[in-house]
N, C-alpha and C positions, 0 to 999 in steps of 0.2 A: 130480558132474558127470553128464552126459549126452552122449552121442554119438548123431548120424546117421550112419547108412551106407549105403553104395549098393553095387553089384556092383563097383563100382572101391575100396573103401577109406571110411575116414572124411571127411564132408564138412564135418562144421563141431561142434565142441565148446561147451556150453553150460553153464556153470555152474550149480547151483540155490542159490537164494536160503537165506544161514542169518541165526541169531541178529544177528552181527553188523551184517549189512545192514540188520535193522531197527533198532536203534541207530545205524545211519549215519543213517538216515532219520529218524529221530526228532529225532538233533542238527542235522541241517540246518534242519528245520521251526523248531527251536525257534532256531537263531540267523536264521531268515528274518522271523520274528513280532518277534524281541527287536530286530532292525536297523532293523524299518520296511519291509523291501521286500515283504512280502508283499501282495499283490494279491486285490482285492475281487471275486468273480463274479456281483453284482449294482450296479445304479445307485448312485450317491450319492445318498441321499432328502433333500436341503436342495436344495429348489430356490431356482434364482436368482432373486435380488432385481432388481426394474425400477430402485428406488432404494433401496438400501444401509442399511439402521437403524444409525444409530450410538448404540455404546454409550458408557457413562463408564467411563474407568479402571476403577472399583470394580467394577460390573458384569461389564467385561470378565475381570477377576481370580476372579471369584467364578464367571463360567462357565465360564472354562478351569480352575478347582479342580474341576467338577463333569464335567467332559470328561475331566477328565484320571484321574478317581477310575473314571469308566467306561470309559477307556482299561484300567487296569489291571483291572477286572474279565473285562474280553473277555480279557486275557491270561492271566489264571486261569482263566478256563473253557477255553481253549484246551487250555491245560498237565492242566488235569483231568482231560478230557472224552477225551483224545490216552493219559492214564497209565491211566483206567480201561477203555480201547480196549485197552490193549497187553498185557492178565492176559484178557482177556475172550474165551472161547473160542466162545461159541455166538454165530451167523453171526448171528440176528436185532438181538438187541440191542449186537452190535459196529457193525452198519451205522448203526444207530441214533444212537451215541455218536460215528460218524463225520460223519454227517451235520449234526449238531449243530454238531460240531468247525469244520466248514467253514461254516457261516452265523456262527459266530463269530468266523472270520475277517473274514469283513467287517464284520461289529462293528466290530473292530479298527483294521480300513481307515478305517471312516468316522469313527472319532473321532479318528486320528492326524491325516485332515483336517482337522478341524474346530479341534483345537488349534492346528494351524499358523497355520490361518485368523485363529483369536485370540490367535496373537503367541505361541504359547506352547509347552512340548514333553511329552511324557509322561512320567511316576516314572522318578527315578534308580534306583528298586529294581525295577525290572523282572523283573532276572535271577534276583531273590530270590523275587518272586513265583512265577515261573515254574518254578525248580526246587520249591519246597515244597509245588506245585498239582500237580505231578506225581505226586510221592510219595505225596499226597496221596490221588490218584486211584486210584493202583495197589494201595493199601490199601482201597480202598473195593471193588474189583474182587476182591479176595482173599475178601471178606466174602459172594460169591456173587451172582449174578443179582438177585434180586428187590431185595436190598439196596443193590447197584450200582444198579439204575435207579431206586431209592428217593432215595439219595443225589443222583442225576442232578434226580429233580422238586423236591427241596429244596432244591439250590442256586438251580435257576428260580425256586422261590416268592418265594425271599428274595431275589433279583435282582430280582425285579417291583418287589419293593417298593420297592426303594432306586428304582430308576429312576422310579414314581411320586412320589416326594418330590423327587426332582431337578425332575421336571415342574413340581411346585409352587413350588419356589425357584427354578428359573431364570428372568431376568428378562423379565417378561413380552414385550419387544420382539424376544429372543432369537429367531424362529422357524426360523434354520437349526439351534441344537442343538436346537430342541422336535423339529423334524422329526425328526430322528438318534433323537434320546431313544424318541418313540413307538414308531419304527420296529422298533429294539431291543427295547419293552416287548414288541410284539406278537410275533416272532418268539418270546422267552422264553417268552409264557405258551401258545404251539405246542408247545416243547420240554419244556414242565412236561407239558402233556395229552399228547404222545406216549409220554412214559416212564410215565407213570402207566397209560395203555392199553394198554402192554407187558406189563407187570406189574409195576411200584415199589409197592413197602410201604411205609407209612409208617416214616419211623425213630424211635427212642427217641429222647423230651423232653431226657433229657443231649444227646444227639448232637448236637440241634436246636440246643438252647442253646450248645452252644462251638463249632457253627458260625454262628452270629450274634454269639459274643463275637467269632472270628477277623476276621469281616467288620468290625467295627467298626473293630477295632486298622488294618486294610485300608485303610479307608476313609479315616480319620482323618488317614492321614499321608499318603495318597497328595494328599491335598487340597491338600499344599504339597511334596511332596517327590517 
C-alpha cells in the first residue's frame, strides 16, 4: 500500500494490485465471455439485406451448427490467449497475445449475434471449453516465448483451415454468415503472421497432431451441443 503525503500529513492511500486482483479480473472476463455480455469493439460484419434471403429449416440448422462451432472456437481462443498472456513476462509477446484476445472477443460477439438471428444458441459446454483452453494456454506459455508464439501461430493456422471449410459448406445464400466467417478468417491470418514475425517457432509434429485431434473432438461436439 502506498501513501501520498503533504505537509499536513497523508492525503490518500492506494493499494498496490496483487495476484488476487489479476485472478479476479480473469474470472470477471471469463464470466462476461460465457454469459454473452461481452461487447465488440468493431462493427458487425454482416451487412443488412434489403431482401432477406430465406433459408430452409435444414439449411438454417446447418448454418447454426457451424456458427456454434465458430463461437466455441472463439471461446477457446479467448481463454487460450488469456492463459498464455497470464504467465508470459515478456512485454511485447504479452501485448501481442492480449491484442489477439481482444479481437477474438469481437468474433465471439459476432458469432453469438448470428446464432440469435438463426434462432439458435451457443454450446452448452462453453464453461468446459474455456477452462480447458485457459489451462492449455498456461502450459504453452511455460514452454518459453518462441514455443508460446509458435502455439499461437499453429492455433491460428488450424482455425483458418476450419473457417475455409465452413465457407465451402455454408449455404450459398447465407451471405450474413459468410461475411462474418470471412472477416474472422482474415483476422486469424493476421494473428498467425504476427506470431510468426514475432519469433514463433514451428511446433513438433506430435503436438500439431494432438491439437488437430482435440480440435476434431471440440468441433464435432459443438455442432450439436
